[in-house]
N, C-alpha and C positions, 0 to 999 in steps of 0.2 A: 314215658314209653308205654305203648299198648301191646299186650301179649295175649295170644290165643293158643290153646292147645286143642288140636282136633276140632277147631272151629268154635270152641267155648272159651269165654273170658276166664282167666286163671283165678283160682282161689288159693289160699295158703296150702291146702292139701294137694291140689293138682300140681303145684310147683315143686313138689318133693321129687318127682322123677327127674326133671332137668337139673335140679339143684344138687342131687346126690348121685345120679348115675352119669358117670363121666365117659361112658363108652357110647360113642355115637358120632355123627358127622353133621355138616351144615353147609349151606351156601349163602352168600351175601350178595345183594343186588340193590341198585338204585332204581326206584320207580318214578316215572314222570307221566302224569296224566293217565295212570293205570297201564303204562307201557314200560317194557324192559328191553334193553339191548341184550341179545343173547339168551332170551328166556328159554328157548328150547335146549340150549346147552346147560343151563342151570338145572332144568328138569332131568336131563340125561345124566348129569353128575349125581343128582340125588338118587336116581334109580340104580345107577351102576354101583354106587357106594353101599346102598342098602342091600343089594344082592351080595356084594362081597362080604360085608360085615355080618349080615343076618340071614342070608340064604333065600331071600325072596325080594321081589321088586317093589317099587313104589309108583303107583299110577300118577302120571303127570297131570291128568285132568283133575284128579282129586287135589293135588297140591295147588294147582291154579285156583281152584275154588276156595281153598283155605286162605290163600294169599289175598284174594279179592275180598273175602269175608272179613279178614282182619283189617284191611284198608278201610272198608266201609264202616267197620265197627269203631275204628279210630277217627272216622270222619275226615279222611285225607285222600288226596289223589296222587300226591308226591311224597316219597318217603325213602329212607334207608330201611330195607327190609331184610330180615334173616329168616331162614327156614332151618330148624334143627330137627334131626331125626334120632329117636331112641327106640329101642325095642326091649322093654323090660321082660325078664324071664317069666314065662308063663302066659304072657299076653299073646293074643292071636293075630295081632297086627301091630305095625309100627305106630309110635306116638309122634305126631308132628306138631312142633311148636313154631308159631310165627310171631316174630317181634316187629314192631313198627316204630321207628324213630324219625325225627326230622331229617330231611335230605342232607347229604354231605357231598362235598366236592374238594379236590385238592386246592391248596392255597395258591398254587401256581408258582410259589417260590422254590428255587433250587434247593435240593436236600443234601445233607451230609450224612454219611453212613459209617458206622464203626463195625469192623469185621469182628465176629465172635466165633469160637470153635464149637459149632453145633449144627447138626443137620436133623431135620424132622424125621421121626420114624414113620414108616408107611407113607412116604411123602406124596404119593399120587392121590391120596385121599385127603380132603379138607376135613380133618377129624377134630374132635374135641381134645381137651387135655393139653393146651398150649402153654403150660407153665413156663417152660424154658424160653419160648418166644417172648412172653411178657417180661420175664426176668431180664433177659438180655436187652430187650427194648428199653426198659427203664434204666438199665445200667448205661446204655448208650446216651440217653438223654442226660443223665447225671454227669456224663463225661463231656457234655457239650455238643453232642451230635443230635440229629433229628430221628435217627432210628438205627436198627441193627442190620447187618448183612451176615447171613448164615454161611459158614464155610466148613469144609471137611478136611481130612488129612492132606497135608501138603499145601494147604491154603486154597483148595479147590472151591471156587465160588458156586453156591447152589441157588440161593434166592434171598430176598429180603425177609425180615421177620414176618411181615404181613403183605408182602408184595412179590412180584416177579421183577427181575432186573434184566436189562438189555444193554449192550454196549455197541457203539458205532465205530467201525474201523475205517470209515470214509467211503466204503462201498456197500457193506451189508450191516444189517442189524444182527448182532450176534447174541443168541440166547445161550446161557451156560449149559453145557452138556453134563449135567450132574443131577443127583436126586432132587426133585422139586415138584411142586404142584403145577400142573398146567392151568393157570388162572384163566378165567373167562375172558377178561380184557386182553390178555396175551393171545389167546386163541382167536379172538375176533380181529385183531390188527395184524397178526403175523402174516397171513396170506396176502395182505395188501401192501407189504413192504418187501424189499429185497432182504431175505432173512437167511440165517445159517445157524446151526447148532454146533458149538465148539467148546472144547475144554478151556475154561478160563481159570487162572489162578491169581492170587493176590500179586504175585511177582510179574504177571502179564499186564497189569492194569495200565502201565505207562504206554503200552502200545495202542491204546484206544483213545480216540479223540473226545468222545463224550459218552454219556450214559443216561438212562432214564429208568423209572420204575412204573409198574402198572398194578392196579388192583381194582376192586369193585367201585372205588370212588373215581377212578380215572387215571390220568397219566401225569407224572411230575419229572422234571429234569433232575439230575444228580450233579452236584458241583464238586463233591469231595468224597473219597472213600479213604479212611484213615488219613495218611498224609499225602495221598495222590490227588491232585487237582484235575478237574475236567472243565473244559469250556462248555458253556451252554450253547449248543448249536441251534440257533433260532429257526433256521431253515428245516433242519431235521424235525424239530418239535412241531413245526407247522405241518409237515407232511404226516407225521404220526397222528396229530390231532385231526387232520382231514380224513384220514382213513377211519379213525374211530367214529367221527361224526357221520360218515357215510354208511355205517352199519345200520341196517333197518331196525326199527323199533317193532317189538312184538307185543300185542295187546293181551292183557289179562281180562278175559271176557267177563261181562256182567253176570251176576248170578241169575239163574232161571227163576 
């Protein structure tokens, strides 16, 4: 993994901020040939969260330059990239950490999810401190599932541990109306599909024909939640994939 903080390769000392300061936020993206789907949304997410958490914005042009610098520093054009934002007390500006890893994509295999009694705090922000998500995700894998599904009181479905989830009722793609992060992939495909927001509970799952999850890596069908089985609707998944593929790529410009 290649890491840069404010455009400088990390040292043991410079890693102390992201290692020990757990108050911050981030965004995750897949880069292909220096291009990103929904790049403007990622930059807007970073700016909005920085304003809410720290009281000042984060310039999108600056972030684009840091991402491009890190990609070039790693010598790659394709990558899984994350941008983390901290603002240590006393500093005059935010600290921006960019990590570069090999590209990632869903396996394409249908997933199984185990429901867990947890909802993320401040869910509209992609914030740090995801202990419970990791904990429940690992517990789900140990129980024989692929991941966790976060739920609230009364079995209200919110989101996956690291995904958004959607259900298909035969007419509309239903996004749970519950506290959750509006993921970038979710935001990109939603307008291109017949969509609705609706309260979904674990007791309602049998009313839906199929389900899928979205995150920065892409889209995957879901074949089971707890003991409820779903069909994998190939036609629906084809439509969702086409909408996603039609989303324009946005370039991360070369450094001047």
